[in-house]
C-alpha positions as a Markdown table, in Angstrom:
| # | Residue | x | y | z |
|---|---|---|---|---|
| 1 | Val | -13.1 | 14.3 | 4.2 |
| 2 | Arg | -15.3 | 11.3 | 4.8 |
| 3 | Ala | -13.1 | 9.0 | 2.8 |
| 4 | Tyr | -10.0 | 10.2 | 4.8 |
| 5 | Ala | -11.7 | 9.8 | 8.2 |
| 6 | Lys | -13.2 | 6.4 | 7.2 |
| 7 | Ala | -9.7 | 5.1 | 6.2 |
| 8 | Met | -8.3 | 6.2 | 9.6 |
| 9 | Val | -11.1 | 4.5 | 11.6 |
| 10 | Leu | -10.9 | 1.3 | 9.6 |
| 11 | Leu | -7.1 | 1.2 | 9.9 |
| 12 | Arg | -7.5 | 1.3 | 13.6 |
| 13 | Leu | -10.1 | -1.5 | 13.5 |
| 14 | Tyr | -8.0 | -3.5 | 11.1 |
| 15 | Ile | -5.0 | -3.3 | 13.5 |
| 16 | Arg | -7.0 | -4.1 | 16.6 |
| 17 | His | -8.5 | -7.3 | 14.9 |
| 18 | Leu | -5.3 | -8.6 | 13.2 |
| 19 | Asp | -5.1 | -11.5 | 15.6 |
| 20 | Asp | -8.9 | -12.2 | 15.6 |
| 21 | Pro | -9.7 | -14.8 | 12.9 |
| 22 | Ala | -13.4 | -14.2 | 13.2 |
| 23 | His | -13.2 | -10.5 | 12.3 |
| 24 | Arg | -9.8 | -10.1 | 10.6 |
| 25 | Gly | -11.1 | -10.7 | 7.1 |
| 26 | Phe | -14.1 | -8.4 | 7.6 |
| 27 | Tyr | -11.9 | -5.5 | 8.6 |
| 28 | His | -9.4 | -6.2 | 5.8 |
| 29 | Leu | -12.1 | -5.9 | 3.2 |
| 30 | Lys | -13.5 | -2.8 | 4.9 |
| 31 | Leu | -10.0 | -1.2 | 4.8 |
| 32 | Gln | -9.6 | -2.2 | 1.1 |
| 33 | Arg | -12.9 | -0.5 | 0.3 |
| 34 | Ala | -11.8 | 2.6 | 2.2 |
| 35 | Val | -8.6 | 2.7 | 0.2 |
| 36 | Gln | -10.8 | 2.3 | -3.0 |
| 37 | Asp | -12.7 | 5.4 | -1.8 |
| 38 | Leu | -9.4 | 7.3 | -1.5 |
| 39 | Val | -8.5 | 6.1 | -5.0 |
| 40 | Thr | -11.8 | 7.4 | -6.4 |
| 41 | Val | -11.4 | 10.8 | -4.8 |
| 42 | Cys | -7.8 | 11.1 | -6.0 |
| 43 | Leu | -8.8 | 10.1 | -9.6 |
| 44 | Glu | -11.8 | 12.4 | -9.7 |
| 45 | His | -10.5 | 15.4 | -7.8 |
| 46 | Gly | -6.7 | 15.0 | -7.3 |
| 47 | Trp | -5.5 | 16.1 | -3.9 |
| 48 | Lys | -7.3 | 19.4 | -3.5 |
| 49 | Tyr | -10.0 | 17.9 | -1.1 |
| 50 | Phe | -7.5 | 16.3 | 1.3 |
| 51 | Gly | -6.3 | 18.3 | 4.3 |
| 52 | Leu | -3.5 | 16.2 | 5.6 |
| 53 | Val | -3.6 | 16.0 | 9.4 |
| 54 | Asn | -0.9 | 16.0 | 12.0 |
| 55 | Ala | -1.6 | 14.6 | 15.4 |
| 56 | Asn | 0.6 | 14.5 | 18.5 |
| 57 | His | -0.9 | 11.6 | 20.4 |
| 58 | Phe | 0.7 | 8.3 | 19.2 |
| 59 | Glu | -2.4 | 6.3 | 18.2 |
| 60 | Glu | -3.9 | 9.2 | 16.3 |
| 61 | Tyr | -0.5 | 10.0 | 14.8 |
| 62 | Leu | -0.2 | 6.4 | 13.5 |
| 63 | Tyr | -3.5 | 6.4 | 11.8 |
| 64 | Asn | -3.2 | 10.0 | 10.5 |
| 65 | His | 0.3 | 9.5 | 9.3 |
| 66 | Ser | -0.5 | 6.2 | 7.5 |
| 67 | Thr | -3.6 | 7.8 | 5.9 |
| 68 | Asn | -1.5 | 10.8 | 4.8 |
| 69 | Val | 1.2 | 8.5 | 3.3 |
| 70 | Ala | -1.6 | 6.6 | 1.4 |
| 71 | Val | -3.1 | 9.8 | 0.1 |
| 72 | Leu | 0.2 | 11.2 | -1.0 |
| 73 | Ser | 1.2 | 7.9 | -2.6 |
| 74 | Leu | -2.1 | 7.8 | -4.5 |
| 75 | Val | -1.7 | 11.4 | -5.7 |
| 76 | Ile | 1.8 | 10.5 | -7.1 |
| 77 | Gly | 0.4 | 7.3 | -8.5 |
| 78 | Val | -2.4 | 9.2 | -10.3 |
| 79 | Arg | 0.1 | 11.7 | -11.6 |
| 80 | Ile | 2.4 | 9.0 | -13.1 |
| 81 | Gly | -0.6 | 7.3 | -14.7 |
| 82 | Leu | -1.2 | 4.2 | -12.7 |
| 83 | Arg | -4.5 | 2.4 | -13.3 |
| 84 | Arg | -7.1 | 1.9 | -10.6 |
| 85 | Leu | -6.0 | -1.6 | -9.6 |
| 86 | Arg | -2.4 | -0.5 | -9.2 |
| 87 | Leu | -3.5 | 2.5 | -7.3 |
| 88 | Ala | -5.5 | 0.3 | -4.9 |
| 89 | Glu | -2.5 | -1.9 | -4.3 |
| 90 | Leu | -0.3 | 1.2 | -3.7 |
| 91 | Gly | -2.8 | 2.7 | -1.3 |
| 92 | Met | -3.1 | -0.5 | 0.8 |
| 93 | Ala | 0.7 | -0.9 | 0.9 |
| 94 | Ala | 1.1 | 2.8 | 1.9 |
| 95 | Met | -1.6 | 2.5 | 4.5 |
| 96 | Leu | 0.1 | -0.5 | 6.2 |
| 97 | His | 3.7 | 0.7 | 5.9 |
| 98 | Asp | 4.1 | 1.5 | 9.6 |
| 99 | Leu | 1.9 | -1.3 | 10.8 |
| 100 | Gly | 4.7 | -2.6 | 13.1 |
| 101 | Lys | 4.6 | 0.6 | 15.2 |
| 102 | Ala | 1.2 | -0.5 | 16.6 |
| 103 | Phe | 3.1 | -3.4 | 18.3 |
| 104 | Leu | 5.7 | -1.2 | 20.0 |
| 105 | Pro | 5.3 | -0.1 | 23.6 |
| 106 | Lys | 3.2 | 3.1 | 23.9 |
| 107 | Glu | 5.8 | 4.6 | 26.2 |
| 108 | Leu | 8.4 | 4.4 | 23.5 |
| 109 | Met | 6.1 | 5.8 | 20.8 |
| 110 | Glu | 4.9 | 8.6 | 23.0 |
| 111 | Lys | 8.3 | 9.6 | 24.2 |
| 112 | Ser | 9.3 | 13.2 | 23.5 |
| 113 | Gly | 13.0 | 14.1 | 23.1 |
| 114 | Arg | 15.9 | 12.0 | 22.0 |
| 115 | Phe | 15.9 | 8.3 | 22.0 |
| 116 | Thr | 18.6 | 6.2 | 23.7 |
| 117 | Asp | 20.5 | 3.8 | 21.5 |
| 118 | Glu | 18.4 | 1.0 | 23.0 |
| 119 | Glu | 15.2 | 2.8 | 22.3 |
| 120 | Arg | 16.3 | 3.6 | 18.7 |
| 121 | Ala | 17.1 | -0.1 | 18.1 |
| 122 | Arg | 13.7 | -1.1 | 19.4 |
| 123 | Leu | 12.0 | 1.5 | 17.2 |
| 124 | Glu | 13.9 | 0.2 | 14.2 |
| 125 | Glu | 12.2 | -3.2 | 14.7 |
| 126 | His | 8.9 | -1.9 | 13.5 |
| 127 | Pro | 9.3 | -3.1 | 9.9 |
| 128 | Val | 9.9 | -6.7 | 11.2 |
| 129 | Leu | 6.9 | -6.4 | 13.5 |
| 130 | Gly | 4.7 | -5.2 | 10.6 |
| 131 | Val | 5.8 | -8.1 | 8.4 |
| 132 | Glu | 5.2 | -10.6 | 11.2 |
| 133 | Ala | 1.7 | -9.2 | 11.7 |
| 134 | Leu | 0.8 | -9.5 | 8.0 |
| 135 | Leu | 2.2 | -13.1 | 7.9 |
| 136 | Arg | -0.1 | -14.0 | 10.8 |
| 137 | Val | -3.1 | -13.1 | 8.7 |
| 138 | Arg | -2.3 | -15.9 | 6.3 |
| 139 | Gln | -3.8 | -14.3 | 3.2 |
| 140 | Tyr | -0.8 | -15.2 | 1.0 |
| 141 | Asn | -1.1 | -13.5 | -2.4 |
| 142 | Glu | 0.7 | -11.0 | -4.6 |
| 143 | Gly | -0.8 | -8.1 | -2.8 |
| 144 | Leu | 0.6 | -9.4 | 0.5 |
| 145 | Ile | 4.1 | -9.7 | -1.0 |
| 146 | Lys | 3.9 | -6.1 | -2.3 |
| 147 | Arg | 2.8 | -4.8 | 1.2 |
| 148 | Ile | 5.7 | -6.7 | 2.8 |
| 149 | Leu | 8.1 | -5.1 | 0.4 |
| 150 | Val | 6.8 | -1.7 | 1.2 |
| 151 | Ile | 7.1 | -2.3 | 4.9 |
| 152 | Cys | 10.6 | -3.6 | 4.6 |
| 153 | Glu | 11.9 | -0.9 | 2.3 |
| 154 | His | 10.1 | 2.2 | 3.5 |
| 155 | His | 13.1 | 3.2 | 5.7 |
| 156 | Ala | 15.8 | 1.8 | 3.3 |
| 157 | Ala | 18.5 | 4.4 | 2.7 |
| 158 | Phe | 20.1 | 4.6 | -0.7 |
| 159 | Arg | 23.8 | 5.4 | -1.2 |
| 160 | Ala | 25.3 | 5.7 | -4.6 |
| 161 | Gly | 22.2 | 4.2 | -6.2 |
| 162 | Arg | 22.3 | 1.1 | -4.1 |
| 163 | Pro | 19.9 | 0.3 | -1.2 |
| 164 | Val | 21.5 | -0.1 | 2.2 |
| 165 | Gln | 20.5 | -3.3 | 4.1 |
| 166 | Thr | 17.3 | -3.1 | 6.1 |
| 167 | Lys | 16.2 | -5.1 | 9.2 |
| 168 | Cys | 13.9 | -7.3 | 7.0 |
| 169 | Arg | 15.8 | -10.2 | 5.6 |
């Protein structure tokens, strides 16, 4: 429970400090350590200690959903035999997959009911917003490329074994 809560809190702090060069790296490292804690729990205990949470309020939803996706990804990664380093990469990519939603208007994200075509189009911009946010960090490395791929492809639809174009190009 502590590892899960810690990951959610640090994701919130990471997002809030993305444009703050003085603190960005600090929270990036803290978030990576929180993901390492999730990896440790998954390796040692599987998923039985994780109670996945659903929240209705947008901000809490974003952090809960992202942490849930990271945990589920790690459980699958453990099951297919990934080693710790790959699990940590997978966990970070999963944790940041919806990063772009943090940059959309709250009114849009908190809307209940059906979206208009214009609202749907705006919502579909979140992968591009997430990639732009990561590129502003300027920590270019293999891990960043993997995170960008996950952000771009996490809504990709597959038809007849081929991916359909996404907004990330």
